[in-house]
C-alpha positions in Angstrom: 86.1 -62.2 -181.1 89.7 -61.8 -179.5 88.3 -58.7 -178.0 85.6 -60.5 -176.3 87.9 -63.6 -175.3 90.4 -61.2 -174.0 87.5 -59.6 -172.1 86.4 -62.8 -171.2 89.6 -63.5 -170.0 90.2 -60.1 -167.9 86.6 -60.7 -165.9 88.1 -63.7 -163.8 90.9 -61.8 -162.9 89.0 -58.6 -161.6 86.7 -61.2 -159.7 90.1 -62.4 -157.7 91.1 -59.1 -156.9 87.8 -58.0 -155.0 88.2 -61.4 -153.1 91.4 -60.6 -151.7 90.1 -56.9 -150.9 87.5 -58.7 -148.5 90.2 -61.1 -147.0 92.4 -58.0 -146.2 89.4 -56.2 -144.2 88.3 -59.0 -142.4 92.0 -59.8 -141.3 92.2 -55.9 -140.6 88.8 -56.0 -138.4 90.1 -59.4 -136.7 93.7 -57.6 -135.8 91.5 -54.3 -134.4 89.3 -56.4 -132.1 91.6 -58.7 -131.2 93.9 -55.5 -130.1 91.0 -54.0 -128.2 90.3 -57.3 -126.1 94.3 -57.8 -125.2 94.4 -54.3 -124.5 91.1 -54.4 -121.9 92.7 -57.5 -120.5 95.8 -56.2 -120.3 94.3 -53.3 -118.1 92.0 -55.3 -116.1 95.1 -57.6 -115.0 97.0 -54.4 -114.4 94.1 -53.3 -112.1 94.1 -56.7 -110.4 97.6 -56.5 -109.8 97.4 -53.0 -108.7 94.8 -53.9 -105.9 96.8 -56.8 -105.0 99.6 -54.6 -103.7 97.1 -52.9 -101.3 97.3 -54.0 -97.8 95.7 -53.0 -94.6 97.7 -53.7 -91.1 95.5 -53.3 -87.9 97.6 -52.7 -84.6 95.4 -54.2 -81.1 96.9 -52.2 -78.5 94.3 -53.5 -76.0 96.8 -56.0 -74.4 98.9 -53.1 -73.6 96.4 -50.8 -71.8 96.5 -49.9 -68.8 93.7 -48.5 -66.2 94.3 -45.1 -64.9 91.8 -43.7 -62.0 92.0 -39.5 -61.8 90.1 -38.0 -59.0 87.7 -35.3 -60.4 89.4 -31.7 -60.1 92.6 -33.5 -58.8 96.1 -34.3 -60.3 98.0 -37.6 -60.5 101.5 -37.9 -61.9 101.9 -41.1 -64.4 105.4 -42.7 -64.6 106.5 -44.6 -67.3 109.7 -46.8 -68.1 109.8 -45.6 -71.4 110.2 -42.2 -72.8 107.2 -40.8 -74.2 107.5 -38.9 -77.7 104.1 -38.0 -78.1 100.7 -37.9 -76.1 97.1 -37.6 -77.7 93.8 -37.4 -75.7 90.9 -38.9 -77.4 88.4 -36.5 -75.3 90.3 -33.4 -73.8 87.1 -32.5 -71.9 87.4 -35.4 -69.4 91.3 -35.5 -68.6 94.1 -33.2 -69.6 97.7 -34.4 -70.3 100.9 -31.9 -69.5 104.3 -34.0 -69.7 106.5 -33.0 -67.1 109.8 -35.1 -68.5 110.4 -37.8 -70.9 108.7 -40.4 -68.5 106.3 -38.1 -66.6 102.9 -37.3 -67.2 100.6 -34.9 -65.4 96.9 -35.9 -65.6 94.4 -33.8 -64.4 90.4 -34.7 -64.1 88.0 -31.8 -65.5 84.7 -34.0 -65.9 83.8 -37.5 -64.5 83.7 -40.0 -67.4 85.8 -42.5 -69.4 88.6 -41.9 -71.9 91.7 -42.9 -73.7 95.3 -41.6 -73.9 97.4 -43.0 -76.8 101.3 -43.0 -76.1 104.0 -43.0 -78.7 107.8 -43.8 -77.8 111.0 -42.7 -79.9 110.5 -45.9 -82.2 106.8 -45.2 -82.7 105.4 -48.0 -80.5 102.0 -47.3 -78.9 101.0 -47.5 -75.6 97.0 -46.8 -74.7 96.1 -45.7 -71.0 92.4 -46.4 -70.2 91.7 -43.4 -68.0 88.4 -43.0 -65.5 87.8 -40.0 -64.1 85.5 -40.2 -60.8 84.7 -38.5 -57.5 87.2 -38.7 -54.9 85.0 -40.4 -52.0 87.8 -41.0 -49.4 86.8 -38.2 -46.9 83.1 -38.9 -47.4 84.0 -42.8 -46.5 86.0 -42.0 -43.4 82.7 -39.5 -42.3 80.7 -42.6 -42.6 82.8 -44.3 -40.1 82.5 -41.3 -37.7 78.9 -41.4 -37.9 78.0 -45.3 -37.5 81.1 -46.9 -36.0 79.4 -50.0 -36.1 77.9 -50.0 -39.4 79.8 -51.1 -42.5 78.3 -48.3 -45.0 80.6 -47.2 -47.9 80.3 -44.8 -50.8 81.5 -45.4 -54.5 81.3 -43.3 -57.7 79.8 -44.9 -60.9 79.5 -42.6 -63.7 79.3 -39.1 -61.7 76.8 -40.6 -59.1 77.6 -41.4 -55.7 76.4 -44.9 -54.7 75.6 -45.7 -51.4 75.7 -49.4 -49.9 76.1 -51.2 -47.0 74.2 -51.7 -43.2 73.7 -49.1 -40.9 72.3 -49.3 -37.2 69.5 -46.8 -37.8 67.3 -44.5 -40.0 68.5 -41.5 -38.6 72.3 -42.3 -39.3 71.3 -43.3 -42.8 69.5 -39.9 -43.5 72.4 -38.2 -42.3 74.9 -40.3 -44.8 72.5 -39.6 -47.4 72.5 -35.8 -46.6 76.4 -35.5 -46.1 76.9 -37.6 -49.9 74.8 -35.1 -51.6 77.7 -32.4 -50.5 80.1 -34.3 -52.6 77.6 -34.7 -55.5 78.6 -32.4 -58.5 77.0 -29.3 -58.5 74.6 -28.0 -61.0 73.0 -31.7 -61.8 69.8 -31.5 -59.8 68.9 -35.0 -61.5 72.3 -36.5 -62.3 73.8 -36.7 -65.7 71.2 -36.8 -68.3 68.6 -36.3 -66.0 67.6 -39.8 -65.5 68.3 -40.7 -61.9 69.5 -38.5 -58.9 73.1 -37.6 -58.2 73.1 -40.1 -54.8 71.8 -43.3 -55.2 70.8 -44.7 -51.8 70.9 -48.5 -51.0 71.6 -48.4 -47.5 70.2 -51.2 -45.6 69.0 -50.6 -41.7 70.0 -53.3 -39.3 67.4 -54.8 -37.0 63.3 -54.9 -37.1 61.7 -52.2 -38.8 58.1 -53.0 -38.0 56.2 -51.0 -35.8 53.2 -52.1 -33.4 50.8 -49.0 -32.4 48.6 -49.6 -29.5 46.2 -46.8 -29.2 43.5 -46.6 -26.5 40.8 -44.1 -26.4 38.9 -43.9 -22.9 36.1 -41.5 -22.5 33.9 -41.4 -19.0 30.9 -38.9 -19.3 28.5 -37.9 -16.7 25.6 -36.0 -16.7 23.3 -34.7 -13.9 19.7 -33.1 -14.4 17.5 -31.7 -11.7 14.1 -29.9 -12.9 11.1 -28.8 -11.1 8.1 -27.1 -12.8 4.4 -26.5 -12.1 1.6 -25.4 -14.1 -2.1 -25.5 -12.9 -5.4 -23.7 -13.0 -8.0 -22.6 -10.5 -11.4 -21.6 -11.8 -15.4 -22.3 -11.0 -18.2 -21.1 -9.3 -16.2 -21.6 -6.1 -14.1 -18.4 -6.9 -17.3 -17.0 -8.3 -16.0 -14.3 -11.1 -12.1 -15.0 -10.6 -9.9 -18.1 -12.3 -6.0 -18.5 -12.1 -3.8 -20.1 -14.6 0.1 -21.2 -14.4 1.7 -21.8 -17.7 5.4 -21.0 -17.0 7.2 -23.8 -18.7 4.4 -25.0 -20.9 3.7 -28.2 -18.6 0.0 -27.5 -18.8 -1.4 -29.6 -21.9 -4.8 -27.6 -21.9 -6.4 -24.7 -22.8 -8.4 -23.2 -20.1 -10.6 -19.8 -20.8 -14.2 -18.5 -20.3 -16.7 -20.1 -22.5 -17.6 -18.2 -25.6 -21.0 -16.3 -25.6 -21.2 -16.1 -22.1 -22.5 -13.0 -20.7 -20.3 -10.8 -18.4 -23.2 -9.6 -16.2 -23.7 -13.3 -14.7 -21.5 -15.9 -13.6 -18.8 -16.8 -16.3 -18.3 -20.3 -16.9 -14.8 -21.6 -17.4 -14.6 -24.7 -19.6 -12.0 -27.5 -20.2 -12.5 -30.9 -22.0 -15.7 -32.9 -20.9 -13.8 -36.0 -21.8 -10.9 -35.5 -19.3 -7.8 -33.8 -19.3 -5.0 -35.7 -21.2 -1.4 -35.4 -19.6 1.2 -34.7 -22.2 4.8 -35.4 -22.4 6.0 -32.3 -20.8 4.5 -33.2 -17.5 5.4 -36.3 -15.2 2.6 -35.9 -12.5 -0.7 -34.4 -12.2 -2.8 -33.2 -9.1 -6.1 -32.5 -8.8 -8.8 -30.9 -6.5 -12.4 -31.6 -7.8 -14.3 -29.7 -5.3 -12.0 -26.3 -5.9 -12.0 -27.3 -9.5 -8.1 -27.0 -9.0 -5.6 -28.9 -11.0 -1.5 -29.1 -11.0 0.7 -30.4 -13.7 4.1 -31.3 -12.3 7.5 -31.8 -14.2 10.0 -33.2 -11.7 13.0 -35.0 -12.5 16.4 -35.9 -11.3 18.1 -37.8 -14.5 21.6 -39.1 -13.7 23.7 -39.9 -17.1 26.7 -42.3 -17.3 28.6 -43.1 -20.4 31.9 -45.0 -20.8 34.0 -45.2 -24.2 36.8 -47.6 -24.9 38.6 -48.1 -28.0 41.8 -50.0 -28.4 42.9 -50.0 -32.2 46.2 -52.0 -32.7 47.9 -51.7 -36.0 51.3 -52.7 -37.6 53.5 -50.9 -40.0 56.8 -51.1 -41.4 59.0 -47.8 -40.7 58.5 -45.0 -42.8 54.8 -46.3 -44.4 51.5 -45.2 -43.4 48.9 -47.5 -41.9 45.1 -47.1 -41.9 42.6 -48.6 -39.6 38.8 -48.2 -39.5 36.2 -50.2 -37.5 32.8 -48.7 -38.2 30.8 -48.0 -41.4 29.1 -45.6 -43.5 25.9 -43.4 -43.2 24.2 -41.8 -46.5 24.2 -38.0 -47.1 21.6 -36.9 -49.8 22.9 -33.9 -51.8 20.3 -31.8 -53.9 21.5 -31.4 -57.6 18.6 -29.1 -58.8 16.0 -30.3 -61.2 14.9 -32.4 -58.2 17.6 -34.7 -58.5 19.3 -36.1 -55.4 22.4 -37.6 -55.3 23.8 -39.7 -52.5 27.3 -39.6 -50.5 28.6 -41.7 -47.7 30.6 -40.7 -45.0 32.6 -42.9 -42.8 32.0 -43.0 -38.9 33.9 -45.5 -36.2 37.3 -46.0 -34.7 39.7 -45.0 -37.5 43.6 -45.1 -36.8 46.1 -43.3 -39.0 50.0 -43.4 -38.1 53.2 -43.3 -39.7 56.0 -44.8 -37.6 60.0 -44.0 -38.0 62.4 -46.1 -36.2 65.6 -43.9 -35.2 68.6 -45.1 -33.1 68.4 -46.8 -29.8 65.2 -48.3 -31.0 63.3 -45.1 -30.5 60.6 -44.3 -32.7 58.9 -41.3 -34.1 55.3 -41.4 -34.6 53.0 -39.5 -36.5 49.5 -40.7 -35.2 45.9 -39.4 -35.8 43.2 -41.3 -33.9 39.7 -40.8 -34.2 36.3 -42.2 -32.9 33.1 -41.1 -34.1 29.5 -42.1 -33.6 25.9 -41.0 -34.9 24.1 -38.3 -33.1 20.5 -38.0 -34.1 19.7 -35.2 -31.6 21.8 -32.8 -34.1 20.2 -34.5 -37.0 18.9 -32.4 -40.0 16.4 -33.3 -43.2 17.3 -32.6 -46.7 14.9 -33.2 -48.7 12.9 -35.5 -46.7 15.9 -37.5 -45.5 17.1 -37.6 -41.8 20.6 -36.9 -41.8 22.2 -37.6 -38.5 25.1 -35.7 -37.1 28.3 -36.9 -35.4 30.1 -36.5 -32.2 33.7 -36.9 -32.9 36.9 -37.2 -30.9 40.0 -37.0 -32.8 43.7 -35.8 -32.4 46.8 -35.5 -34.7 50.3 -35.3 -33.5 53.8 -36.5 -33.7 55.9 -37.8 -30.6 58.9 -39.5 -30.2 59.0 -42.1 -27.5 61.0 -45.5 -27.0 59.9 -49.0 -27.9 57.1 -50.2 -25.3 56.6 -46.8 -23.6 53.3 -45.1 -23.2 52.6 -41.4 -23.7 49.2 -39.8 -23.4 49.1 -37.7 -26.5 45.5 -35.8 -25.7 43.4 -35.5 -22.9 40.3 -33.6 -21.6 38.3 -32.6 -19.2 35.0 -30.6 -19.6 32.6 -29.9 -17.0 29.5 -27.5 -17.8 26.8 -26.3 -15.6 23.5 -24.9 -16.7 20.9 -23.4 -14.5 17.6 -22.0 -15.3 14.9 -20.4 -13.2 11.4 -18.9 -14.7 9.0 -17.5 -12.1 6.5 -15.0 -11.7 7.5 -12.0 -10.0 6.9 -11.5 -6.4 4.8 -14.6 -6.1 7.5 -16.9 -7.3 9.8 -15.6 -4.5 7.7 -16.6 -1.8 9.3 -19.6 0.4 6.8 -22.3 0.0 3.8 -21.4 -2.2 6.2 -19.7 -4.7 7.4 -23.2 -5.9 3.5 -23.4 -7.4 4.5 -20.2 -9.7 8.5 -20.9 -11.0 10.2 -23.5 -13.0 13.9 -24.4 -12.3 16.3 -26.4 -14.2 19.6 -27.6 -13.2 22.1 -29.6 -15.3 25.7 -30.5 -14.6 27.6 -32.5 -17.1 31.5 -33.6 -16.9 33.6 -35.5 -19.5 36.9 -37.2 -19.4 38.8 -37.8 -22.3 42.6 -39.5 -22.6 44.1 -40.7 -25.8 47.3 -43.1 -24.9 49.8 -44.7 -27.7 52.2 -47.3 -27.1 54.5 -48.3 -30.1 56.7 -51.2 -30.0 59.2 -52.8 -32.7 57.9 -56.4 -33.1 59.2 -59.2 -35.5 57.1 -62.1 -37.1 56.5 -65.0 -35.3 58.2 -68.4 -36.3 56.2 -71.5 -37.5 56.9 -73.2 -34.3 55.3 -70.4 -31.9 52.1 -71.0 -30.9 49.4 -68.6 -31.8 46.2 -67.7 -29.6 43.0 -66.3 -30.7 40.0 -64.6 -29.1 38.0 -67.6 -30.2 40.3 -70.7 -28.8 38.5 -72.5 -26.2 35.4 -71.2 -26.9 32.4 -73.9 -26.9 28.8 -74.2 -27.4 26.6 -74.4 -24.2 24.9 -77.7 -23.5 20.6 -77.9 -23.5 21.3 -77.6 -19.3 24.0 -74.5 -19.4 21.7 -73.1 -21.9 18.4 -73.5 -20.4 18.8 -73.9 -16.8 21.9 -72.0 -15.9 21.5 -69.4 -18.5 24.9 -69.2 -19.9 25.5 -68.9 -23.6 29.1 -69.8 -23.5 30.3 -73.3 -22.8 32.8 -74.2 -19.8 36.3 -74.3 -20.5 37.6 -77.0 -23.3 40.4 -78.9 -22.9 42.9 -79.3 -25.9 44.3 -82.8 -27.4 47.5 -82.3 -25.7 45.7 -82.0 -22.2 45.9 -78.0 -21.7 42.9 -76.3 -20.5 41.6 -73.4 -23.2 40.0 -70.4 -21.5 36.7 -69.5 -22.6 36.0 -66.2 -24.4 34.3 -65.0 -21.2 37.3 -65.6 -19.3 39.4 -64.3 -21.6 37.5 -60.8 -21.2 38.1 -61.2 -17.5 42.3 -61.4 -17.9 44.5 -58.6 -18.2 44.2 -56.3 -20.6 48.1 -56.7 -21.7 47.8 -60.5 -22.4 48.8 -61.5 -26.1 45.7 -63.7 -26.7 43.2 -60.7 -25.9 44.9 -58.4 -28.4 46.2 -60.9 -31.0 49.4 -62.3 -32.1 51.1 -59.3 -33.1 54.6 -60.9 -33.0 57.3 -60.6 -30.5 59.6 -57.9 -29.6 62.8 -57.1 -31.4 66.3 -57.7 -29.6 68.6 -54.9 -29.0 71.3 -55.7 -31.5 71.9 -52.3 -32.4 72.4 -49.5 -29.6 
């Protein structure tokens, strides 16, 4: 029992020791975890303290910068008020820096562009130079004054390009300035830096008016005289017994004369013509017959005189350097076979056409490239294509370049054409007789004479102002009343009086006026003044 008791007394002591060991382990684990936590916190705090010690200072030296312009391929000397200890160039391919003395720097422009040069003094104070390398255009601007003393054209350099601005007195001087500026442009750059724009940007303006009115006159007179005499005829019948005679020179005779078919050659040979009468064809202008002689003559006698006048006056306005086109006429179809029995239609223009390009030069002279043309349909030279009749064209055209002053007139083309055609057909021997020989010959004599002249008159004009009156060809025209129309045969009324009491001319009166009057040719504007000579 004691032992058991003793055993019973020892059991509680064993449980108490186990409980103590458990508590010790928990405390140790708590200490370890706490140490780790405090260690991490300490490390984070240390890192945070370390970051808080980092500092960044940005020094803005823009306020201390200076602008420096360096001519391309030239040197300049920069003097400073402080001694420079060091100089750095951001882009050495644009500008080169060489110290000469502590307070002097030699800058050399190598390529156009912009860069910065940073300078340090002995106390490490920084200074910035904004350097721009551009083309030196002093000589070019001096040349501009020599070319145009009255103008204010000038050249400036921008990113390696030459920019021309200002006003010049003529297009010729502007062209010379642009050509001269191209000599100062950097070589090897056909389209400027990067290839976007040309090395010379021309923004010059031309002083004065630049609109040109061209008055073109095309006048032609054509005369043609024709004289013809031809005789055909026949002589046959019983009165001549066994003989007959026929004259067919020129093909005037409209009938066929011959012996009757089946007639006996041993007796009288009858000669037959149309029993219902002899029809005179278009080739014969007259016929003469002798019934008892059984003789008839067919004559073609003609004296033909033709006279044709052509007058075209196209007027056109264009700005200097631009091309203007004028056409008054129409188009005619031309069938074009395409195979497989298919035909397409093409149209060709005809009428009065005028193309011209004016260039206003110095002293109001005008260089003019002009191409007038007058064409008309000619059915005498028509051809047939797939059953269609396609007429030909009779054309008078010229193209040339001339130079003349404003308002001056010059003949740019002229033609004098004389043609003579003579034809005589006769029977040998008999046709040479003085009087009777006319019965056995045919003569034709033609003479044609053409005179053509083309005149051009350019004029520098300006638009009409709002207060200036405009007179049109239809102004003053009125319809005829019944008395004027039926009794007097007038298709145009008398003069009409405007509201202000001034009389207006009728269209008929306008056509009788001088060709140079404004109301006939239209309101083209007024001539420009001679401000720049």
